[in-house]
C-alpha positions in Angstrom: 0.2 0.2 0.2 1.6 3.3 -1.0 2.6 5.9 1.9 0.2 8.2 1.1 -3.1 6.2 1.0 -4.3 5.5 4.4 -7.4 3.3 5.7 -10.3 4.4 6.1 -12.0 3.5 9.9 -15.5 1.9 9.8 -16.9 4.8 11.6 -16.1 7.7 9.2 -18.7 8.1 6.7 -17.9 10.0 3.5 -20.7 11.8 1.8 -20.4 14.3 -1.1 -21.2 17.3 1.2 -18.1 16.0 3.4 -17.0 13.4 6.2 -19.1 12.0 9.0 -18.6 10.4 12.4 -21.4 7.4 12.5 -20.9 4.8 15.5 -23.6 2.0 16.5 -24.6 2.2 19.8 -24.7 -0.8 21.6 -28.2 -2.6 21.9 -27.8 -2.7 25.7 -27.3 1.2 25.7 -29.8 2.5 23.0 -32.5 2.4 25.5 -30.2 4.6 28.0 -29.2 7.3 25.3 -32.3 6.9 22.8 -30.4 6.4 20.2 -29.5 3.2 18.0 -26.0 5.2 16.3 -23.8 8.6 16.9 -23.7 10.8 14.0 -22.3 14.2 13.6 -20.3 15.9 10.7 -17.0 16.7 10.4 -17.4 19.1 8.4 -14.2 18.7 6.0 -13.4 16.5 2.8 -9.7 16.1 3.8 -9.9 12.1 4.8 -6.5 12.8 7.0 -8.4 15.7 9.1 -11.6 13.9 9.5 -9.9 10.3 10.3 -8.1 12.2 13.1 -11.3 13.9 14.3 -13.2 10.8 14.1 -10.5 9.0 16.2 -11.0 11.7 19.1 -15.1 10.9 18.4 -15.0 7.3 18.4 -12.4 7.2 21.8 -15.0 9.4 23.6 -17.9 7.1 22.3 -16.4 3.9 23.7 -15.6 5.2 27.2 -19.4 6.5 27.5 -20.0 3.2 26.5 -18.0 1.4 28.5 -18.7 3.2 31.5 -22.7 3.0 30.9 -21.9 -0.7 30.5 -20.5 -1.0 33.6 -24.1 -0.6 35.3 -26.3 -1.2 33.1 -27.7 -3.9 34.8 -28.7 -1.6 37.8 -29.8 1.4 35.5 -27.5 3.5 36.9 -26.2 6.4 34.9 -23.7 7.9 37.1 -20.7 5.2 37.3 -17.8 5.8 38.4 -16.9 4.4 41.8 -15.2 6.2 44.8 -13.8 4.1 47.6 -14.2 5.8 51.2 -13.1 4.6 54.7 -15.5 5.8 57.4 -14.4 6.6 60.9 -15.5 3.1 62.0 -13.1 1.4 59.8 -15.7 0.4 57.2 -15.4 0.8 54.0 -17.6 2.8 51.7 -18.6 2.5 47.9 -20.2 6.0 46.2 -21.0 7.0 42.6 -18.5 9.7 41.2 -21.6 11.7 39.8 -19.3 14.8 39.1 -16.7 12.2 36.5 -19.7 10.8 34.9 -21.5 14.2 34.5 -18.0 15.6 32.9 -18.3 12.7 30.7 -21.2 13.4 29.2 -20.8 17.1 29.0 -17.8 16.4 26.4 -19.6 14.5 24.5 -22.1 17.0 24.2 -19.8 19.6 23.6 -18.6 17.5 21.0 -21.8 17.2 19.5 -21.9 13.1 19.4 -24.4 13.0 22.4 -27.3 15.7 22.4 -28.4 17.2 25.8 -31.0 14.7 27.6 -29.6 11.5 26.5 
């Protein structure tokens, strides 16, 4: 394969208007995110630029899917656990809502997930 040619990731869609990021939402998360796929215009016709941006979007989406799947059985949206030692010596587990909200805010800011997910 020539050095100037790069492979196109499966989540990068080429149209006459330019490139789009598109990734299927795992079936078990479709009810949580209320969509079957994530899609966002990358707003370029340059394959190299589009591929780089799509990789960023894909990493964020996979991170979201992973964190949501960790707790999807219990229907808890905010996933990160914090372990704290209580004064009586017992261990307490709490959800880190702030970190989870921050991850979702990043995806909303990127336009991958819409408000009201």
